[in-house]
KELOPA-783104 format. One record per residue (C-alpha): x, y, z; residue number from 1; residue in three letters. Coordinates in nm, 3 decimals. Layout:
<recs>
<rec xx="X" yy="Y" zz="Z" num="NUM" residuo="ala"/>
...
</recs>
This chain:
<recs>
<rec xx="5.104" yy="-0.111" zz="22.340" num="1" residuo="met"/>
<rec xx="5.000" yy="0.078" zz="22.651" num="2" residuo="asp"/>
<rec xx="4.663" yy="0.164" zz="22.496" num="3" residuo="ala"/>
<rec xx="4.611" yy="-0.197" zz="22.390" num="4" residuo="leu"/>
<rec xx="4.693" yy="-0.317" zz="22.741" num="5" residuo="gln"/>
<rec xx="4.455" yy="-0.057" zz="22.891" num="6" residuo="ala"/>
<rec xx="4.174" yy="-0.188" zz="22.669" num="7" residuo="ala"/>
<rec xx="4.255" yy="-0.545" zz="22.765" num="8" residuo="arg"/>
<rec xx="4.254" yy="-0.456" zz="23.135" num="9" residuo="asp"/>
<rec xx="3.915" yy="-0.286" zz="23.097" num="10" residuo="gln"/>
<rec xx="3.766" yy="-0.587" zz="22.915" num="11" residuo="val"/>
<rec xx="3.919" yy="-0.826" zz="23.166" num="12" residuo="gly"/>
<rec xx="4.005" yy="-1.089" zz="22.904" num="13" residuo="arg"/>
<rec xx="4.296" yy="-1.161" zz="22.677" num="14" residuo="ser"/>
<rec xx="4.289" yy="-1.051" zz="22.313" num="15" residuo="phe"/>
<rec xx="4.363" yy="-1.278" zz="22.019" num="16" residuo="arg"/>
<rec xx="4.561" yy="-1.049" zz="21.788" num="17" residuo="ile"/>
<rec xx="4.513" yy="-1.142" zz="21.423" num="18" residuo="leu"/>
<rec xx="4.729" yy="-0.866" zz="21.279" num="19" residuo="ser"/>
<rec xx="4.921" yy="-0.570" zz="21.415" num="20" residuo="ala"/>
<rec xx="5.215" yy="-0.368" zz="21.285" num="21" residuo="his"/>
<rec xx="5.329" yy="-0.474" zz="20.938" num="22" residuo="arg"/>
<rec xx="5.635" yy="-0.388" zz="20.735" num="23" residuo="cys"/>
<rec xx="5.552" yy="-0.250" zz="20.389" num="24" residuo="ser"/>
<rec xx="5.654" yy="-0.574" zz="20.213" num="25" residuo="leu"/>
<rec xx="5.425" yy="-0.791" zz="20.427" num="26" residuo="his"/>
<rec xx="5.145" yy="-0.536" zz="20.397" num="27" residuo="asn"/>
<rec xx="5.167" yy="-0.557" zz="20.017" num="28" residuo="ala"/>
<rec xx="5.178" yy="-0.938" zz="20.025" num="29" residuo="arg"/>
<rec xx="4.856" yy="-0.961" zz="20.229" num="30" residuo="val"/>
<rec xx="4.677" yy="-0.707" zz="20.010" num="31" residuo="gly"/>
<rec xx="4.685" yy="-0.424" zz="20.264" num="32" residuo="gly"/>
<rec xx="4.611" yy="-0.069" zz="20.154" num="33" residuo="ala"/>
<rec xx="4.924" yy="0.126" zz="20.056" num="34" residuo="pro"/>
<rec xx="4.857" yy="0.376" zz="20.338" num="35" residuo="gln"/>
<rec xx="4.734" yy="0.112" zz="20.585" num="36" residuo="ser"/>
<rec xx="4.742" yy="0.208" zz="20.950" num="37" residuo="gln"/>
<rec xx="4.901" yy="-0.135" zz="21.003" num="38" residuo="his"/>
<rec xx="5.219" yy="0.036" zz="20.885" num="39" residuo="leu"/>
<rec xx="5.186" yy="0.260" zz="21.194" num="40" residuo="gln"/>
<rec xx="4.965" yy="0.179" zz="21.494" num="41" residuo="leu"/>
<rec xx="4.687" yy="-0.068" zz="21.418" num="42" residuo="ala"/>
<rec xx="4.557" yy="-0.399" zz="21.547" num="43" residuo="val"/>
<rec xx="4.296" yy="-0.655" zz="21.441" num="44" residuo="asp"/>
<rec xx="4.136" yy="-0.835" zz="21.736" num="45" residuo="ile"/>
<rec xx="3.927" yy="-1.153" zz="21.709" num="46" residuo="ala"/>
<rec xx="3.572" yy="-1.121" zz="21.840" num="47" residuo="leu"/>
<rec xx="3.538" yy="-1.476" zz="21.966" num="48" residuo="arg"/>
<rec xx="3.462" yy="-1.471" zz="22.337" num="49" residuo="gly"/>
<rec xx="3.404" yy="-1.095" zz="22.346" num="50" residuo="his"/>
<rec xx="3.095" yy="-0.878" zz="22.361" num="51" residuo="asp"/>
<rec xx="3.141" yy="-0.642" zz="22.064" num="52" residuo="pro"/>
<rec xx="2.994" yy="-0.346" zz="22.257" num="53" residuo="asn"/>
<rec xx="3.226" yy="-0.395" zz="22.553" num="54" residuo="val"/>
<rec xx="3.530" yy="-0.443" zz="22.329" num="55" residuo="leu"/>
<rec xx="3.454" yy="-0.131" zz="22.125" num="56" residuo="leu"/>
<rec xx="3.398" yy="0.081" zz="22.436" num="57" residuo="ala"/>
<rec xx="3.727" yy="-0.034" zz="22.587" num="58" residuo="ala"/>
<rec xx="3.919" yy="0.042" zz="22.267" num="59" residuo="leu"/>
<rec xx="3.763" yy="0.389" zz="22.245" num="60" residuo="arg"/>
<rec xx="3.837" yy="0.457" zz="22.612" num="61" residuo="asp"/>
<rec xx="4.199" yy="0.352" zz="22.554" num="62" residuo="ala"/>
<rec xx="4.241" yy="0.612" zz="22.278" num="63" residuo="gly"/>
<rec xx="4.188" yy="0.421" zz="21.954" num="64" residuo="phe"/>
<rec xx="4.020" yy="0.643" zz="21.692" num="65" residuo="thr"/>
<rec xx="3.984" yy="0.443" zz="21.369" num="66" residuo="gly"/>
<rec xx="3.762" yy="0.135" zz="21.356" num="67" residuo="phe"/>
<rec xx="3.687" yy="-0.128" zz="21.094" num="68" residuo="gly"/>
<rec xx="3.397" yy="-0.355" zz="21.185" num="69" residuo="phe"/>
<rec xx="3.395" yy="-0.710" zz="21.053" num="70" residuo="tyr"/>
<rec xx="3.202" yy="-1.026" zz="21.139" num="71" residuo="thr"/>
<rec xx="3.492" yy="-1.205" zz="21.308" num="72" residuo="thr"/>
<rec xx="3.720" yy="-0.921" zz="21.418" num="73" residuo="phe"/>
<rec xx="3.756" yy="-0.550" zz="21.484" num="74" residuo="ile"/>
<rec xx="4.028" yy="-0.331" zz="21.338" num="75" residuo="his"/>
<rec xx="4.141" yy="-0.049" zz="21.568" num="76" residuo="ala"/>
<rec xx="4.404" yy="0.215" zz="21.501" num="77" residuo="asp"/>
<rec xx="4.526" yy="0.553" zz="21.616" num="78" residuo="met"/>
<rec xx="4.494" yy="0.729" zz="21.283" num="79" residuo="gly"/>
<rec xx="4.231" yy="0.984" zz="21.194" num="80" residuo="arg"/>
<rec xx="3.885" yy="0.933" zz="21.340" num="81" residuo="ser"/>
<rec xx="3.676" yy="0.717" zz="21.106" num="82" residuo="arg"/>
<rec xx="3.485" yy="0.390" zz="21.084" num="83" residuo="gln"/>
<rec xx="3.380" yy="0.141" zz="20.818" num="84" residuo="trp"/>
<rec xx="3.204" yy="-0.192" zz="20.790" num="85" residuo="phe"/>
<rec xx="3.344" yy="-0.493" zz="20.608" num="86" residuo="gly"/>
<rec xx="3.000" yy="-0.619" zz="20.507" num="87" residuo="ser"/>
<rec xx="2.626" yy="-0.581" zz="20.562" num="88" residuo="arg"/>
<rec xx="2.637" yy="-0.863" zz="20.812" num="89" residuo="lys"/>
<rec xx="2.903" yy="-0.675" zz="21.009" num="90" residuo="ala"/>
<rec xx="2.663" yy="-0.378" zz="21.037" num="91" residuo="arg"/>
<rec xx="2.418" yy="-0.609" zz="21.214" num="92" residuo="gln"/>
<rec xx="2.675" yy="-0.719" zz="21.472" num="93" residuo="ile"/>
<rec xx="2.813" yy="-0.379" zz="21.561" num="94" residuo="trp"/>
<rec xx="2.641" yy="-0.082" zz="21.725" num="95" residuo="pro"/>
<rec xx="2.565" yy="0.219" zz="21.505" num="96" residuo="ala"/>
</recs>
């Protein structure tokens, strides 16, 4: 929560959280991966009203290490360092 607040402070705007920590039952119900970082420390933040570059930089500066890039939101977690794109269109929105 401290890292999320640090990112929010850096961006200077509130975050609309679409998903965060999930219990294993809810994770299964929503089709989450069995080893989803949402079972640990993960958050999905809506992009609306945010500059994707600014948001990503703030999340990285706050200590998030795993990123999933989508057209309407970003997934950020504190698992192993990695990134993925939800679609080709998402690749166009997000920096390389």
